[in-house]
VOMI-317913 format. One record per residue (C-alpha): residue in one letter; y, x, z. Coordinates in Angstrom, 1 decimal, always signed. Layout:
N
- res|c2|c1|c3
- A|Y|X|Z
...
//
This chain:
306
- res|c2|c1|c3
- M|+164.6|+30.5|+69.8
- K|+166.1|+27.8|+72.1
- K|+164.6|+24.4|+72.8
- K|+166.5|+21.7|+74.6
- V|+164.3|+19.8|+77.1
- L|+165.5|+16.7|+78.9
- L|+163.9|+15.9|+82.3
- M|+164.8|+12.4|+83.3
- G|+163.8|+9.6|+85.6
- K|+165.0|+7.7|+88.7
- S|+166.2|+9.6|+91.7
- G|+163.3|+10.4|+94.0
- S|+160.7|+10.3|+91.2
- G|+159.8|+14.0|+91.6
- K|+161.5|+15.7|+88.7
- T|+163.0|+18.6|+90.5
- S|+159.9|+19.1|+92.6
- M|+157.7|+19.6|+89.6
- R|+160.2|+21.8|+87.9
- S|+160.4|+24.0|+90.9
- I|+156.6|+24.3|+91.2
- I|+156.2|+25.1|+87.5
- F|+159.2|+27.4|+86.9
- A|+160.5|+28.5|+90.3
- N|+157.3|+29.5|+92.2
- Y|+157.5|+26.7|+94.8
- I|+154.4|+25.5|+96.5
- A|+154.0|+21.7|+96.9
- R|+154.8|+21.5|+100.6
- D|+158.0|+23.5|+100.1
- T|+159.5|+20.9|+97.8
- R|+160.2|+18.7|+100.7
- R|+163.3|+20.6|+101.5
- L|+164.8|+20.1|+97.9
- G|+167.8|+17.9|+97.8
- A|+168.7|+15.3|+95.2
- T|+169.9|+16.6|+91.8
- I|+173.7|+15.9|+91.3
- D|+174.6|+15.0|+87.7
- V|+172.8|+17.5|+85.4
- E|+171.4|+20.8|+86.5
- H|+171.0|+23.3|+83.6
- S|+168.5|+26.2|+83.6
- H|+167.3|+28.6|+81.0
- V|+163.6|+29.3|+81.3
- R|+162.0|+32.0|+79.1
- F|+158.5|+31.0|+77.9
- L|+156.8|+33.3|+75.5
- N|+159.2|+33.8|+72.6
- L|+161.1|+30.6|+73.5
- V|+164.0|+29.9|+75.8
- L|+163.7|+26.4|+77.3
- N|+167.1|+25.0|+77.8
- L|+166.1|+22.6|+80.6
- W|+168.4|+19.7|+81.6
- D|+167.3|+18.2|+84.9
- C|+169.3|+14.9|+85.0
- G|+170.0|+13.3|+88.3
- G|+168.5|+9.8|+88.6
- Q|+171.1|+8.0|+90.7
- E|+172.3|+4.8|+89.1
- A|+175.9|+6.0|+88.7
- F|+174.7|+9.1|+86.8
- M|+172.2|+7.2|+84.7
- E|+174.8|+4.7|+83.5
- N|+177.1|+7.6|+82.7
- Y|+174.5|+9.4|+80.5
- F|+174.2|+6.3|+78.3
- V|+178.0|+5.8|+77.8
- S|+180.5|+8.7|+78.2
- Q|+178.0|+11.5|+78.0
- R|+175.6|+9.9|+75.5
- E|+176.0|+12.3|+72.6
- N|+176.2|+15.4|+74.8
- I|+173.0|+14.6|+76.6
- F|+170.9|+13.3|+73.8
- R|+171.8|+15.4|+70.7
- N|+169.6|+18.3|+69.6
- V|+166.8|+17.4|+72.0
- E|+163.3|+18.9|+71.3
- V|+161.5|+17.2|+74.1
- L|+162.2|+14.2|+76.5
- I|+160.1|+14.2|+79.7
- Y|+160.5|+11.0|+81.5
- V|+159.1|+10.8|+85.1
- F|+158.0|+7.5|+86.7
- D|+157.3|+7.1|+90.4
- V|+154.0|+5.2|+90.3
- E|+154.9|+3.5|+93.6
- S|+158.4|+2.4|+92.6
- R|+159.4|-1.1|+93.7
- E|+161.9|-1.3|+90.9
- L|+159.7|-0.9|+87.9
- E|+161.7|-3.3|+85.7
- K|+164.9|-1.2|+86.3
- D|+162.9|+2.0|+85.6
- L|+161.7|+0.6|+82.3
- H|+165.2|-0.5|+81.4
- Y|+166.5|+3.0|+81.9
- Y|+163.6|+4.4|+79.9
- Q|+164.4|+2.0|+77.1
- S|+168.0|+3.1|+77.1
- C|+166.9|+6.7|+76.8
- L|+164.7|+5.8|+73.8
- E|+167.6|+4.1|+72.1
- A|+169.8|+7.1|+72.6
- M|+167.0|+9.4|+71.4
- L|+166.5|+7.3|+68.3
- Q|+170.2|+7.7|+67.5
- H|+170.7|+11.4|+68.3
- S|+167.3|+13.1|+68.3
- P|+164.8|+10.9|+66.4
- N|+162.3|+13.7|+65.8
- A|+162.0|+14.8|+69.5
- K|+158.7|+14.7|+71.2
- I|+158.5|+12.2|+74.1
- F|+156.3|+12.5|+77.2
- C|+156.0|+10.1|+80.1
- L|+154.6|+11.3|+83.5
- V|+153.3|+8.7|+85.8
- H|+153.9|+10.7|+88.9
- K|+152.8|+10.7|+92.6
- M|+149.3|+9.5|+91.6
- D|+147.9|+11.0|+94.8
- L|+149.5|+8.0|+96.6
- V|+147.3|+5.5|+94.7
- Q|+143.9|+4.6|+96.1
- E|+141.4|+6.8|+94.3
- D|+139.1|+4.0|+93.0
- V|+142.0|+2.2|+91.2
- R|+143.8|+5.3|+89.8
- D|+142.3|+5.0|+86.4
- S|+143.2|+1.3|+85.9
- V|+146.7|+1.7|+87.4
- F|+147.4|+4.6|+85.0
- N|+145.9|+3.0|+82.0
- D|+147.9|-0.2|+82.5
- R|+151.1|+1.8|+82.8
- R|+150.2|+3.9|+79.8
- V|+149.6|+0.9|+77.6
- E|+152.9|-0.6|+78.7
- L|+154.9|+2.6|+78.0
- E|+153.3|+3.2|+74.6
- K|+154.2|-0.4|+73.6
- L|+157.8|-0.1|+74.9
- S|+158.3|+3.3|+73.1
- K|+157.8|+1.9|+69.6
- P|+158.8|+2.9|+66.9
- L|+158.8|+6.2|+68.7
- T|+155.6|+7.8|+70.0
- C|+155.1|+8.9|+73.6
- Q|+152.2|+10.7|+75.3
- C|+151.5|+9.8|+78.9
- F|+150.0|+11.9|+81.7
- R|+149.1|+11.1|+85.3
- T|+150.5|+13.8|+87.6
- S|+150.7|+14.9|+91.2
- I|+152.2|+18.0|+92.8
- W|+149.1|+18.2|+95.0
- D|+146.5|+18.9|+92.4
- E|+145.9|+20.4|+89.0
- T|+147.1|+17.4|+87.0
- L|+150.7|+18.8|+87.0
- Y|+149.6|+22.0|+85.4
- K|+147.5|+20.1|+82.8
- A|+150.5|+18.0|+81.7
- W|+153.0|+20.8|+81.5
- S|+150.5|+23.1|+79.7
- I|+150.1|+20.4|+77.0
- M|+153.8|+19.7|+76.7
- V|+154.8|+23.3|+76.4
- Y|+151.9|+24.0|+74.0
- R|+153.5|+21.5|+71.6
- L|+156.7|+23.7|+71.5
- I|+155.1|+27.0|+70.6
- P|+155.9|+27.6|+66.9
- N|+153.1|+30.0|+66.0
- I|+150.3|+28.5|+68.1
- E|+147.8|+28.2|+65.3
- S|+148.0|+31.9|+64.5
- L|+147.7|+32.7|+68.2
- E|+144.6|+30.5|+68.5
- L|+142.9|+31.9|+65.4
- N|+143.4|+35.4|+66.6
- L|+142.2|+34.6|+70.1
- A|+139.0|+33.1|+68.6
- K|+138.5|+36.3|+66.6
- F|+139.1|+38.4|+69.7
- A|+136.5|+36.3|+71.7
- S|+134.0|+36.7|+68.9
- V|+134.5|+40.5|+68.6
- I|+133.9|+41.1|+72.3
- E|+131.2|+38.4|+72.5
- A|+133.0|+36.5|+75.3
- D|+131.9|+33.1|+76.4
- E|+135.6|+32.1|+76.7
- V|+139.0|+33.7|+76.5
- L|+142.1|+32.0|+78.0
- L|+145.7|+33.0|+77.5
- F|+148.2|+32.2|+80.3
- E|+152.0|+32.4|+80.2
- R|+153.0|+35.2|+82.5
- A|+155.6|+33.6|+84.8
- T|+154.2|+30.0|+85.1
- F|+150.5|+30.8|+84.5
- L|+150.2|+27.7|+82.3
- V|+147.3|+27.9|+79.9
- I|+148.8|+28.1|+76.4
- A|+145.7|+28.9|+74.3
- H|+142.0|+29.4|+74.6
- S|+138.8|+30.1|+72.7
- Q|+135.5|+28.7|+73.8
- R|+132.2|+29.9|+72.5
- R|+130.0|+28.4|+75.1
- E|+130.1|+24.8|+76.6
- H|+131.3|+24.4|+80.1
- E|+130.8|+21.2|+82.2
- D|+134.2|+21.3|+84.0
- R|+136.8|+20.1|+81.6
- H|+139.6|+20.5|+84.3
- R|+138.8|+24.2|+84.8
- F|+142.0|+25.5|+83.0
- E|+144.4|+23.7|+85.3
- K|+142.4|+24.6|+88.4
- I|+142.5|+28.3|+87.5
- S|+146.2|+28.0|+86.8
- N|+146.8|+26.5|+90.2
- I|+144.5|+28.9|+92.1
- I|+146.0|+32.1|+90.5
- K|+149.6|+30.8|+90.8
- Q|+149.0|+30.3|+94.6
- F|+147.4|+33.7|+94.8
- K|+150.3|+35.4|+93.1
- L|+152.7|+33.7|+95.5
- S|+150.6|+35.0|+98.5
- C|+150.8|+38.5|+97.0
- S|+154.6|+38.3|+96.7
- K|+155.0|+37.2|+100.3
- Q|+153.2|+40.4|+101.3
- A|+155.5|+42.5|+99.1
- A|+152.5|+43.1|+96.7
- S|+152.4|+42.4|+92.9
- F|+149.5|+40.7|+91.1
- T|+148.2|+42.7|+88.1
- S|+144.6|+41.9|+87.7
- M|+141.5|+40.3|+89.2
- E|+137.8|+40.3|+88.7
- V|+135.1|+37.8|+89.8
- R|+131.6|+38.9|+89.3
- N|+128.1|+37.6|+90.3
- A|+124.6|+37.4|+88.9
- E|+125.6|+34.6|+86.5
- F|+128.9|+35.6|+85.0
- A|+131.9|+38.0|+85.1
- A|+135.5|+36.8|+84.8
- Y|+138.3|+39.3|+84.4
- I|+142.1|+38.5|+84.5
- D|+144.6|+41.2|+83.4
- Q|+148.1|+41.6|+82.1
- F|+148.0|+41.2|+78.3
- T|+151.3|+41.1|+76.4
- S|+154.8|+41.3|+77.8
- H|+154.7|+37.4|+78.2
- T|+151.0|+36.7|+78.9
- Y|+147.9|+37.3|+81.0
- V|+144.4|+37.0|+79.6
- M|+141.2|+35.9|+81.2
- V|+137.9|+36.9|+79.7
- V|+134.7|+35.2|+80.8
- M|+131.3|+36.8|+80.0
- S|+127.8|+35.6|+80.8
- D|+126.5|+39.1|+80.0
- V|+127.1|+40.8|+83.3
- S|+125.8|+44.1|+82.1
- I|+129.2|+44.6|+80.4
- T|+131.3|+46.7|+82.7
- S|+134.9|+46.1|+83.8
- A|+135.8|+49.4|+82.1
- A|+134.6|+48.1|+78.8
- L|+136.5|+44.8|+79.2
- Q|+139.7|+46.7|+80.0
- I|+139.3|+48.9|+76.9
- N|+138.8|+45.8|+74.7
- I|+141.9|+44.1|+76.3
- R|+144.0|+47.3|+75.9
- N|+143.0|+47.6|+72.2
- A|+143.9|+44.0|+71.4
- R|+147.3|+44.2|+73.3
- E|+149.4|+45.5|+70.5
- H|+148.0|+43.1|+67.9
- F|+148.9|+40.1|+70.1
- E|+152.3|+41.5|+70.9
- R|+153.0|+41.3|+67.1
- I|+151.7|+37.7|+66.9
- E|+154.1|+36.5|+69.6
- L|+157.1|+37.5|+67.6
- P|+158.9|+34.3|+66.5
- D|+158.6|+34.9|+62.8
- S|+155.2|+36.5|+62.9
- Q|+152.9|+35.6|+60.1
- S|+150.2|+38.0|+61.3
- G|+146.8|+37.2|+60.0
- L|+143.3|+38.1|+61.3
- S|+142.9|+41.8|+61.5
- K|+140.3|+44.1|+63.0
- F|+140.6|+44.9|+66.7
//
């Protein structure tokens, strides 16, 4: 199942850097050597049972004008998602908003049912005590400008977990059988008496589903875990080693990460530390085939016994 995703924004806003971090295993400091995107770069990214047909559109003025005139139908037809990236420190905000509005007009004409996301990017450059107000002002402005369409806004930076949070939510909205996946994950968590179970996409390590049976005070923990494990995987690859599983255990809890299906990793968090790693591995192995079936595009799999 293919989904067309447009990644747009002014040149230098950070589009290609974030794409490279999420899908091409770059670390933030390595994105400095990336050059500007020329015209449109196409890439096909496999994500679960989806193939994301990602169109990274160069943001130089000559290209932007061309997108809205001679390439208008080719660029904007059959779009599932538009991701528009704004540089929060841009000195040409009025021009940025004009291009965004032109995108919206083209979307309304050719892909009126597409999901629209706006990323207010490079938030690390904004003084910390005014970040909330700067982002909220921009969000209100973009939501008003987007009408009659609806946009969802995120604050992002390549230097922290906000990038993973935004992309996890955006990709989550594309997964066709996500409700079935979440219901079965909740059943799995209940059967093995886990505090929490998280499902990560295998290549990007974005969180795609979770089931929580015990409250946790850190609401940003998913994105932090994604970021940490992704960096650890990259470190392993630099040493010609492959990452397969990890366990963290102390007197308060045990967390176990393992390969799950052909497209996912699973993380199981238990407060009962008397449960051994071997028992967790058996439970994960027994659930694996069931979740493989759920991931099939047309799966209507219900809740069954593990």
